[in-house]
Every structure is written in structure tokens, then in C-alpha cells.
Residue frames relative to the residue before (quaternion, step in Angstrom):
aa qw qx qy qz dx dy dz
M 1.0000 0.0000 0.0000 0.0000 0.00 0.00 0.00
I 0.3001 -0.7563 0.5611 0.1522 3.55 -1.01 0.86
A 0.2742 -0.7577 0.5712 0.1561 3.58 -0.77 1.03
L 0.1968 -0.7736 0.5943 0.0978 3.57 -0.76 1.08
E 0.2725 -0.7813 0.5456 0.1325 3.55 -0.78 1.04
T 0.5307 -0.6151 0.4806 0.3302 3.55 -1.07 0.78
G 0.7857 0.3121 -0.2426 0.4758 3.57 -0.99 0.86
Q 0.7134 0.3759 -0.2600 0.5312 3.57 1.23 -0.22
T 0.3192 -0.7038 0.6007 0.2050 3.52 -1.18 0.66
T 0.2410 -0.7491 0.5983 0.1511 3.54 -1.06 0.78
L 0.1830 -0.7543 0.6261 0.0740 3.52 -0.97 1.00
F 0.1372 -0.7823 0.6057 0.0476 3.55 -0.44 1.26
V 0.1034 -0.7913 0.6021 0.0228 3.57 -0.79 1.05
C 0.3620 -0.7276 0.5420 0.2140 3.56 -0.71 1.09
V 0.2311 -0.8081 0.5292 0.1161 3.58 -0.55 1.14
T 0.6432 0.5197 -0.3282 0.4565 3.60 1.25 -0.17
C 0.4459 0.7097 -0.4438 0.3170 3.61 1.27 -0.15
R 0.2673 -0.6988 0.6404 0.1735 3.49 -1.15 0.78
A 0.6432 -0.4830 0.3952 0.4437 3.58 -1.25 0.18
Q 0.6489 -0.5414 0.3621 0.3932 3.57 -1.15 0.58
A 0.6869 0.3571 -0.2513 0.5809 3.58 0.96 -0.81
A 0.6694 -0.4715 0.3515 0.4540 3.57 -1.16 0.39
E 0.3644 -0.7539 0.5085 0.2005 3.53 -0.58 1.19
S 0.2168 -0.8101 0.5365 0.0945 3.55 -0.68 1.07
A 0.4190 0.7107 -0.4710 0.3124 3.56 1.27 0.09
P 0.5645 -0.5902 0.4463 0.3659 3.58 -1.05 0.67
P 0.6364 -0.5778 0.3549 0.3677 3.60 -1.10 0.67
D 0.6726 0.4966 -0.3092 0.4532 3.60 1.12 -0.49
Q 0.5794 0.5576 -0.3768 0.4598 3.61 1.30 0.00
P 0.5756 -0.5937 0.4221 0.3716 3.63 -1.08 0.62
R 0.4877 -0.6444 0.5105 0.2940 3.55 -1.15 0.70
A 0.7156 -0.4663 0.3107 0.4170 3.55 -1.29 0.37
G 0.6559 0.5192 -0.3191 0.4455 3.60 0.91 -0.84
A 0.6573 0.4941 -0.3034 0.4814 3.56 0.96 -0.85
R 0.6371 0.5136 -0.3267 0.4729 3.59 1.04 -0.72
L 0.6256 0.5261 -0.3361 0.4679 3.60 1.04 -0.75
L 0.6411 0.5185 -0.3193 0.4672 3.59 0.92 -0.88
T 0.6634 0.5074 -0.3013 0.4602 3.59 0.87 -0.94
A 0.6616 0.5111 -0.3058 0.4556 3.59 0.94 -0.87
I 0.6614 0.4888 -0.3109 0.4764 3.60 0.96 -0.83
E 0.6796 0.4912 -0.2938 0.4588 3.59 0.89 -0.89
A 0.6292 0.5535 -0.3319 0.4331 3.59 1.17 -0.52
L 0.5412 0.6124 -0.4092 0.4058 3.60 1.21 -0.31
P 0.5926 -0.5693 0.4189 0.3864 3.60 -1.07 0.58
A 0.6338 -0.5705 0.3777 0.3608 3.57 -1.09 0.78
E 0.6129 0.5627 -0.3557 0.4256 3.61 1.03 -0.73
Q 0.6673 0.4988 -0.2992 0.4652 3.59 1.05 -0.71
R 0.7119 0.4070 -0.2449 0.5173 3.59 1.24 -0.39
A 0.2834 0.8015 -0.4914 0.1894 3.60 1.26 0.21
G 0.8182 0.2276 -0.1933 0.4914 3.57 -0.94 0.95
V 0.7065 0.3993 -0.2422 0.5317 3.58 1.29 -0.07
V 0.1982 -0.7442 0.6290 0.1058 3.55 -0.86 1.04
V 0.1915 -0.7939 0.5717 0.0787 3.59 -0.73 1.07
V 0.0059 0.8104 -0.5811 0.0742 3.55 -0.73 1.15
G 0.3077 -0.7304 0.5801 0.1877 3.57 -0.86 0.95
V 0.0370 -0.7980 0.6015 -0.0094 3.58 -0.97 0.89
E 0.4776 -0.6415 0.5220 0.2964 3.53 -1.30 0.42
C 0.8939 -0.1114 0.0332 0.4329 3.54 -0.87 1.10
L 0.0956 -0.7807 0.6174 0.0113 3.54 -0.67 1.20
S 0.4450 -0.7455 0.4098 0.2798 3.60 1.31 0.35
N 0.5333 0.5689 -0.4426 0.4428 3.54 0.88 0.97
C 0.0867 0.8738 -0.4742 0.0633 3.54 1.10 0.80
N 0.6417 0.5341 -0.3370 0.4353 3.61 1.05 -0.62
R 0.7699 0.2317 -0.1492 0.5756 3.60 1.25 -0.37
A 0.2200 0.7844 -0.5428 0.2044 3.55 1.04 0.80
C 0.5939 -0.0510 -0.8029 -0.0039 1.80 -2.27 0.98
T 0.1733 -0.8433 0.5087 0.0037 3.59 -0.80 1.09
V 0.0516 -0.7536 0.6536 0.0469 3.53 -1.27 0.65
A 0.1997 -0.7251 0.6368 0.1700 3.54 -1.35 0.26
V 0.1738 -0.7714 0.6088 0.0640 3.55 -1.05 0.89
T 0.1465 0.8103 -0.5443 0.1602 3.59 -0.61 1.13
A 0.0132 0.7593 -0.6503 -0.0199 3.54 -1.37 0.24
P 0.6226 -0.5439 0.3898 0.4056 3.60 -1.11 0.52
G 0.8436 0.1627 -0.1394 0.4923 3.56 -0.91 0.97
K 0.6698 0.4675 -0.2981 0.4939 3.59 1.25 0.18
W 0.6281 -0.5018 0.4347 0.4058 3.52 -1.33 0.28
T 0.2755 -0.7245 0.6084 0.1704 3.55 -1.25 0.59
Y 0.1530 -0.7762 0.6073 0.0726 3.56 -1.05 0.83
V 0.1691 -0.7226 0.6585 0.1248 3.53 -1.21 0.68
L 0.0965 -0.7974 0.5957 0.0016 3.55 -0.76 1.11
G 0.0481 -0.8371 0.5448 -0.0092 3.56 -0.84 0.93
A 0.7541 0.3855 -0.3150 0.4283 3.51 -1.47 -0.03
L 0.3231 0.7663 -0.4886 0.2639 3.58 1.04 0.81
D 0.2575 -0.7294 0.6145 0.1552 3.53 -1.18 0.65
P 0.4056 -0.7518 0.4598 0.2429 3.62 -0.53 1.11
D 0.6645 0.4931 -0.3060 0.4707 3.58 1.22 -0.33
V 0.7570 0.3807 -0.1794 0.4999 3.59 1.25 -0.33
H 0.8171 0.3685 -0.1381 0.4213 3.61 0.84 -0.96
V 0.2946 0.7762 -0.5135 0.2168 3.61 1.18 0.29
Q 0.7147 0.4466 -0.2711 0.4651 3.60 0.73 -1.00
D 0.6066 0.5507 -0.3562 0.4493 3.62 1.03 -0.70
V 0.6640 0.5023 -0.2975 0.4672 3.58 0.91 -0.95
L 0.6911 0.4759 -0.2837 0.4641 3.57 0.84 -0.93
T 0.6205 0.5316 -0.3398 0.4658 3.59 1.00 -0.76
F 0.6641 0.4903 -0.3113 0.4708 3.59 0.89 -0.88
A 0.6443 0.5225 -0.3308 0.4499 3.62 0.91 -0.85
Q 0.6717 0.4841 -0.3008 0.4733 3.59 0.99 -0.77
L 0.6068 0.5241 -0.3512 0.4835 3.61 1.07 -0.64
H 0.6280 0.5330 -0.3136 0.4724 3.56 1.02 -0.86
Q 0.6613 0.5193 -0.3022 0.4491 3.57 0.90 -0.94
R 0.7135 0.4702 -0.2600 0.4497 3.60 0.93 -0.87
H 0.6631 0.4975 -0.3179 0.4601 3.61 1.12 -0.48
E 0.5697 -0.6549 0.3886 0.3090 3.57 -0.79 1.08
A 0.7859 0.2843 -0.1447 0.5298 3.59 0.93 -0.86
G 0.5056 -0.6568 0.4222 0.3672 3.59 1.25 0.03
L 0.5613 0.5822 -0.3837 0.4457 3.56 1.16 0.66
P 0.0851 -0.8207 0.5627 0.0515 3.61 0.33 1.14
A 0.5985 -0.5762 0.4172 0.3684 3.56 -1.09 0.73
W 0.5836 -0.6229 0.4023 0.3309 3.54 -0.94 0.97
R 0.6874 0.5010 -0.2855 0.4415 3.61 0.87 -0.94
E 0.6513 0.5218 -0.3162 0.4512 3.59 1.16 -0.52
R 0.5790 0.6016 -0.3717 0.4059 3.59 1.18 -0.48
P 0.5654 -0.5672 0.4516 0.3932 3.60 -1.07 0.60
E 0.6087 -0.6062 0.3704 0.3532 3.57 -0.95 0.90
Y 0.6558 0.5150 -0.3306 0.4421 3.59 0.87 -0.86
I 0.6430 0.5197 -0.3178 0.4642 3.59 1.02 -0.79
R 0.6051 0.5594 -0.3526 0.4434 3.61 0.98 -0.79
K 0.7513 0.4159 -0.2077 0.4684 3.56 0.92 -0.93
N 0.7734 0.3365 -0.1686 0.5102 3.60 1.21 -0.31
T 0.3306 0.6916 -0.5502 0.3311 3.54 1.05 0.83
V 0.2972 -0.7842 0.5268 0.1384 3.55 -0.62 1.18
A 0.8016 -0.0827 0.1048 0.5828 3.57 0.96 -0.92
R 0.1438 -0.7280 0.6637 0.0940 3.48 -1.35 0.52
V 0.0956 -0.8213 0.5623 -0.0080 3.58 -0.57 1.19
P 0.4593 -0.7011 0.4656 0.2841 3.61 -0.77 0.98
A 0.5688 -0.5958 0.4561 0.3369 3.52 -1.25 0.56
L 0.4441 -0.6342 0.5532 0.3075 3.54 -1.21 0.55
R 0.1614 -0.7920 0.5835 0.0786 3.56 -0.92 0.84
């Protein structure tokens, strides 16, 4: 079980995701989701401030993989898909930090990275 702390946003990264197009990487190479997780974790801690990064098995969004979920207690949850681990690391982290700073987890649409605006798979209301 994962403990979510008040005031922090959790970024769940699917480590089993393959690239959106048929992944041609050899089976012994990391999948796109695992590469995305590694790239985010490689950023300096200051760049990940306020965001807890957690690798998870399968977010069931295989048709729009590579996928992450952004959530926090009492806030909306977002599922983001069709991510490229070589291109969208900063977009994902920027969105997670915007989510963390917004009281309800609803960052203004115009403030979100353009790629994230176009590749939000779902938005789920907070449990109250």
C-alpha cells in the first residue's frame, strides 16, 4: 500500500508500458514506461520538489501508452497518456507540480504543457 502525504502530489508511472507504436526494442531492454520512470528519477531532487514519484505495474491504458497518473489526497486525479520517455519528462513533471500547487488539483488549462493538454486521458474527481 502506498501512503499519500497531504500537500504532496504523487506521480504514478506505469513501468510496464510499451511505446505507443509497436516497440521494437529487444525484450531485454527497458520498456518505455520504465525508461520514463528512470528519466524522471534522474532529475535533481529540487526539480521534483513536492512530487513523489512511484513506479507501478499497469495503469490499463495500453492503447495510449506510455501512461502516468497524477494524484493527491483531496484533489482531482489525472491520467496522461501517449507519452514519449525521450521527449515528455519535463512536461509530465511540470504538470505534476502545477497539480501540487493548486488547492483542488485543477491547474488552469492554459498553464498546462501543450502536449499534456492534448493527451489527458481522464480526470477523476477527488473523494471527499
